[in-house]
Residue frames relative to the residue before (quaternion, step in Angstrom):
aa qw qx qy qz dx dy dz
M 1.0000 0.0000 0.0000 0.0000 0.00 0.00 0.00
A 0.3920 -0.7353 0.5079 0.2185 3.53 -0.74 1.06
K 0.3691 -0.7240 0.5423 0.2133 3.51 -1.04 0.82
R 0.2933 -0.7592 0.5578 0.1626 3.56 -0.85 0.98
R 0.3710 -0.6941 0.5677 0.2415 3.50 -1.09 0.76
A 0.4119 -0.6844 0.5399 0.2654 3.53 -0.97 0.83
R 0.1838 -0.7743 0.5978 0.0966 3.55 -0.87 0.96
R 0.0075 0.7817 -0.6223 0.0416 3.51 -0.79 1.05
S 0.4610 -0.6672 0.4995 0.3047 3.49 -1.08 0.65
T 0.2372 -0.7287 0.6222 0.1603 3.48 -1.20 0.61
P 0.6555 -0.5450 0.3318 0.4039 3.58 -1.04 0.60
G 0.7032 0.4820 -0.2803 0.4412 3.60 0.98 -0.72
R 0.6437 0.5632 -0.3268 0.4021 3.60 1.11 -0.54
G 0.3343 -0.7857 0.4697 0.2243 3.60 1.09 -0.55
R 0.5439 0.5974 -0.4138 0.4195 3.62 1.19 0.25
A 0.4889 -0.6439 0.4994 0.3114 3.52 -1.17 0.61
S 0.5266 -0.6159 0.4727 0.3462 3.57 -1.16 0.55
E 0.6693 -0.4923 0.3707 0.4150 3.56 -1.27 0.39
H 0.6515 0.5278 -0.3157 0.4442 3.55 0.96 -0.87
E 0.6595 0.5076 -0.3087 0.4606 3.58 0.92 -0.87
V 0.6552 0.4993 -0.3088 0.4755 3.57 0.97 -0.86
Y 0.6444 0.5174 -0.3246 0.4601 3.59 0.94 -0.86
E 0.6487 0.5252 -0.3195 0.4486 3.58 0.89 -0.90
R 0.6651 0.4977 -0.3051 0.4657 3.57 0.97 -0.85
I 0.6737 0.4831 -0.2958 0.4746 3.59 0.91 -0.92
A 0.6441 0.5362 -0.3242 0.4389 3.60 0.99 -0.79
S 0.6841 0.4657 -0.2946 0.4779 3.59 1.15 -0.42
E 0.5262 0.6447 -0.4052 0.3786 3.61 1.27 -0.05
A 0.6270 -0.5550 0.4067 0.3651 3.54 -1.28 0.49
D 0.6187 0.5541 -0.3511 0.4323 3.62 1.05 -0.70
F 0.6494 0.5095 -0.3173 0.4670 3.58 1.00 -0.80
A 0.6415 0.5087 -0.3154 0.4798 3.58 0.99 -0.82
E 0.6396 0.5187 -0.3197 0.4686 3.58 1.03 -0.77
L 0.6269 0.5321 -0.3310 0.4628 3.60 1.00 -0.79
R 0.6659 0.4887 -0.2982 0.4783 3.58 0.91 -0.89
R 0.6398 0.5264 -0.3234 0.4571 3.59 0.99 -0.84
R 0.6595 0.5042 -0.3063 0.4658 3.60 0.92 -0.88
Y 0.6437 0.5165 -0.3230 0.4632 3.59 0.98 -0.82
R 0.6860 0.4837 -0.2854 0.4626 3.57 0.86 -0.98
R 0.6063 0.5765 -0.3537 0.4183 3.58 1.06 -0.72
F 0.7093 0.3873 -0.2601 0.5284 3.60 1.13 -0.52
A 0.7135 0.5181 -0.2820 0.3781 3.56 0.68 -1.13
F 0.6942 0.4872 -0.3038 0.4340 3.60 0.80 -0.90
P 0.6939 0.4458 -0.3125 0.4713 3.66 0.73 -0.84
A 0.6445 0.5200 -0.3308 0.4524 3.60 0.98 -0.78
T 0.6549 0.5071 -0.3087 0.4677 3.58 0.98 -0.83
I 0.6593 0.5032 -0.3058 0.4675 3.57 0.92 -0.89
A 0.6574 0.5115 -0.3132 0.4562 3.59 0.89 -0.91
F 0.6804 0.4767 -0.3056 0.4651 3.58 0.87 -0.87
M 0.6568 0.5109 -0.3257 0.4489 3.59 0.92 -0.81
V 0.6214 0.5196 -0.3429 0.4757 3.60 1.02 -0.74
W 0.6565 0.5075 -0.3013 0.4697 3.58 0.93 -0.91
Y 0.6799 0.4883 -0.2920 0.4626 3.60 0.90 -0.90
I 0.6756 0.4836 -0.2979 0.4700 3.59 0.88 -0.90
T 0.6010 0.5408 -0.3536 0.4704 3.59 1.08 -0.67
Y 0.6326 0.5294 -0.3164 0.4685 3.58 0.99 -0.85
I 0.6735 0.4880 -0.2941 0.4708 3.59 0.89 -0.93
L 0.6736 0.4981 -0.3004 0.4561 3.59 0.87 -0.93
C 0.6371 0.5123 -0.3311 0.4711 3.58 1.00 -0.74
N 0.6451 0.5097 -0.3253 0.4671 3.59 1.02 -0.72
L 0.6878 0.4759 -0.2863 0.4674 3.57 1.08 -0.66
W 0.8561 0.1900 -0.0456 0.4785 3.58 0.75 -1.03
A 0.7223 0.3450 -0.2576 0.5412 3.61 1.20 -0.01
R 0.0372 0.8603 -0.5059 0.0493 3.52 0.89 0.98
D 0.6283 0.5313 -0.3506 0.4472 3.60 0.98 -0.72
F 0.6590 0.4951 -0.3056 0.4766 3.56 0.96 -0.87
M 0.6971 0.4743 -0.2808 0.4586 3.59 0.83 -0.96
G 0.6819 0.4833 -0.2844 0.4697 3.57 1.13 -0.54
T 0.4302 0.7089 -0.4579 0.3206 3.58 1.26 -0.06
K 0.3480 -0.7485 0.5294 0.1961 3.55 -0.72 1.10
V 0.2699 -0.7671 0.5668 0.1318 3.53 -0.93 0.97
V 0.7686 -0.1026 0.1111 0.6216 3.56 0.81 -1.07
G 0.8285 -0.0282 -0.0080 0.5593 3.59 -0.61 1.07
N 0.7846 -0.2562 0.2234 0.5186 3.57 -0.74 -1.09
I 0.4998 0.6372 -0.4348 0.3939 3.59 1.23 0.17
N 0.0947 -0.8189 0.5659 0.0167 3.55 -0.63 1.15
V 0.7328 -0.4200 0.3054 0.4396 3.55 -1.33 0.10
A 0.6290 0.5502 -0.3418 0.4299 3.61 0.96 -0.81
L 0.6619 0.4958 -0.3114 0.4681 3.59 0.92 -0.84
I 0.6485 0.5087 -0.3185 0.4683 3.58 0.95 -0.83
F 0.6629 0.4917 -0.3093 0.4725 3.60 0.90 -0.89
G 0.6354 0.5335 -0.3266 0.4528 3.58 1.01 -0.78
L 0.6741 0.4718 -0.2909 0.4883 3.58 0.94 -0.84
L 0.6250 0.5334 -0.3376 0.4592 3.58 1.10 -0.64
Q 0.5442 0.5899 -0.4052 0.4378 3.60 1.19 -0.39
F 0.6618 0.4838 -0.2985 0.4887 3.56 0.97 -0.87
A 0.6533 0.5206 -0.3141 0.4511 3.57 0.90 -0.92
S 0.6768 0.4832 -0.3054 0.4640 3.60 0.91 -0.85
T 0.6030 0.5482 -0.3578 0.4560 3.61 1.07 -0.64
F 0.6897 0.4567 -0.2806 0.4868 3.58 0.87 -0.93
A 0.6227 0.5348 -0.3450 0.4553 3.61 1.03 -0.68
I 0.6515 0.4994 -0.3185 0.4741 3.59 0.94 -0.85
A 0.6466 0.5128 -0.3237 0.4627 3.61 0.96 -0.83
F 0.6549 0.5090 -0.3095 0.4649 3.59 0.96 -0.83
V 0.6745 0.4848 -0.2929 0.4736 3.57 0.88 -0.95
Y 0.6429 0.5128 -0.3281 0.4649 3.61 0.98 -0.78
S 0.6265 0.5410 -0.3390 0.4470 3.58 0.96 -0.80
R 0.6787 0.4688 -0.2885 0.4862 3.58 0.91 -0.87
Y 0.6420 0.5268 -0.3203 0.4558 3.58 0.97 -0.84
S 0.6978 0.4674 -0.2881 0.4600 3.57 0.83 -0.95
T 0.6149 0.5426 -0.3541 0.4495 3.60 1.01 -0.70
K 0.7303 0.4298 -0.2350 0.4762 3.56 0.93 -0.88
N 0.8285 0.3038 -0.1088 0.4576 3.60 0.79 -1.02
L 0.7628 0.3785 -0.2044 0.4829 3.60 1.04 -0.66
D 0.6651 0.5600 -0.3171 0.3788 3.57 0.83 -0.96
P 0.6609 0.5003 -0.3553 0.4320 3.66 0.78 -0.78
L 0.6916 0.4713 -0.2797 0.4704 3.57 0.92 -0.87
S 0.6679 0.4883 -0.3135 0.4660 3.59 0.95 -0.79
T 0.6112 0.5337 -0.3509 0.4674 3.60 1.08 -0.63
K 0.6300 0.5298 -0.3274 0.4638 3.57 0.98 -0.83
L 0.6852 0.4796 -0.2807 0.4708 3.59 0.88 -0.96
R 0.6451 0.5149 -0.3245 0.4619 3.60 0.97 -0.82
N 0.6530 0.5077 -0.3176 0.4636 3.60 0.94 -0.86
E 0.6297 0.5262 -0.3266 0.4690 3.57 1.02 -0.79
F 0.6487 0.5201 -0.3045 0.4646 3.57 0.96 -0.94
E 0.7065 0.4727 -0.2717 0.4512 3.58 0.77 -1.04
S 0.6502 0.5069 -0.3366 0.4550 3.59 0.99 -0.68
E 0.6765 0.4956 -0.2984 0.4558 3.58 1.06 -0.68
I 0.7206 0.3983 -0.2686 0.5000 3.61 1.05 -0.56
G 0.5514 -0.6736 0.3591 0.3367 3.56 1.30 0.04
Q 0.4362 0.6795 -0.4873 0.3326 3.60 1.00 0.66
């Protein structure tokens, strides 16, 4: 892992410190929009997955007859639901990757470039 040098402004250089630049960018409308777009995906996806996961756990605890129902051979509902947990995790990661590429990356790249140009990188 490469070590980053901390860049600080000196009185003679006339550049703003990283913290000052970050504070200014964080107060911009673009930064607020980036956070809003992230939350618009992350919160519903997290809630949906947690509801699905907790339902799986509760069914394993209190609906044993249902979860033990054989579907094909020795494969029962519990095994299918358990495997669907993995499938849903990968599906959420895939959907998030596409969402962030389309909705988050362009705006975050713009903000990062603005930040780096102001601190002199």
